C-alpha positions in Angstrom: 5.2 9.6 -52.2 7.9 12.2 -51.6 11.6 11.5 -52.5 12.6 11.9 -48.8 10.3 9.2 -47.5 11.4 6.8 -50.3 15.0 7.4 -49.4 14.3 6.8 -45.7 12.8 3.4 -46.5 15.9 2.4 -48.5 18.5 3.2 -45.8 18.6 0.8 -42.9 18.1 2.2 -39.5 21.4 2.9 -37.7 22.1 0.6 -34.9 24.9 1.4 -32.5 27.1 -1.1 -30.7 26.1 -1.7 -27.2 28.9 -2.7 -24.8 29.4 -2.8 -21.1 31.8 -0.1 -19.8 33.4 -2.5 -17.4 33.9 -5.2 -20.0 35.5 -2.7 -22.4 37.8 -1.4 -19.7 38.9 -4.9 -18.9 39.4 -5.8 -22.5 41.6 -2.7 -23.2 43.6 -3.4 -20.1 44.2 -7.0 -21.1 45.2 -5.9 -24.5 47.7 -3.4 -23.2 49.2 -6.0 -20.8 49.5 -8.6 -23.5 51.2 -6.2 -25.9 54.0 -5.6 -23.3 54.2 -9.0 -21.7 56.9 -10.6 -23.8 59.2 -7.6 -23.8 58.9 -7.2 -20.0 59.3 -10.9 -19.2 62.5 -11.0 -21.4 63.9 -8.0 -19.5 66.8 -8.4 -17.2 65.1 -6.0 -14.8 63.4 -8.0 -11.9 61.1 -5.1 -11.2 59.6 -5.3 -14.7 59.0 -9.0 -14.5 57.5 -8.8 -11.0 55.2 -5.9 -12.0 54.1 -7.8 -15.1 53.3 -10.9 -13.0 51.4 -8.8 -10.4 49.4 -7.2 -13.2 48.6 -10.6 -14.6 47.2 -11.7 -11.2 45.1 -8.5 -11.0 43.7 -9.1 -14.4 42.9 -12.8 -13.6 41.0 -11.8 -10.4 39.3 -8.9 -12.2 38.1 -11.3 -15.0 36.9 -13.9 -12.5 34.9 -11.3 -10.6 33.4 -10.0 -13.9 32.5 -13.5 -15.1 30.9 -14.5 -11.8 28.9 -11.4 -11.6 27.7 -11.7 -15.2 26.5 -15.2 -14.3 24.6 -14.0 -11.3 23.1 -10.9 -13.0 22.1 -12.8 -16.1 21.2 -10.7 -19.1 20.7 -7.5 -17.1 24.4 -7.0 -16.4 23.6 -4.5 -13.7 26.3 -4.8 -11.2 25.8 -3.8 -7.6 27.7 -0.7 -6.3 30.0 -2.9 -4.3 31.0 -4.9 -7.3 31.5 -1.7 -9.3 33.8 -0.4 -6.6 35.7 -3.6 -6.5 36.2 -3.5 -10.3 37.3 0.1 -10.0 39.9 -0.9 -7.4 41.3 -3.6 -9.7 41.5 -1.0 -12.5 43.3 1.5 -10.1 45.8 -1.2 -8.9 46.6 -2.1 -12.4 47.1 1.5 -13.5 49.1 2.3 -10.4 51.5 -0.6 -11.2 51.7 0.6 -14.8 52.6 4.1 -13.6 55.5 2.7 -11.6 56.8 1.3 -14.8 56.5 4.6 -16.6 58.5 6.6 -14.0 62.2 6.6 -14.3 64.0 4.5 -11.7 66.3 6.3 -9.3 69.7 4.7 -9.0 
């Protein structure tokens, strides 16, 4: 037995993490929203609070859509093109609101 094959038997086979692209996008978006929630809600700026509330509603709808589609799809997690488009729209809406927060306000 050659040393290489003995070494191959000792090292476990690498197994990568498998994740759904849509779930990961939703997770990262929720994480970003939660990290800024307290600061924005404590702000005296009504625009910040309304944008934060609107983003929360978008995330709630996005998660509800994801959960209902996962139930229907079962283990396959193959979403229809219409559902993928709808999830992309939720992502776009959230990011568009976030972009309004990043741009300086004209006074």
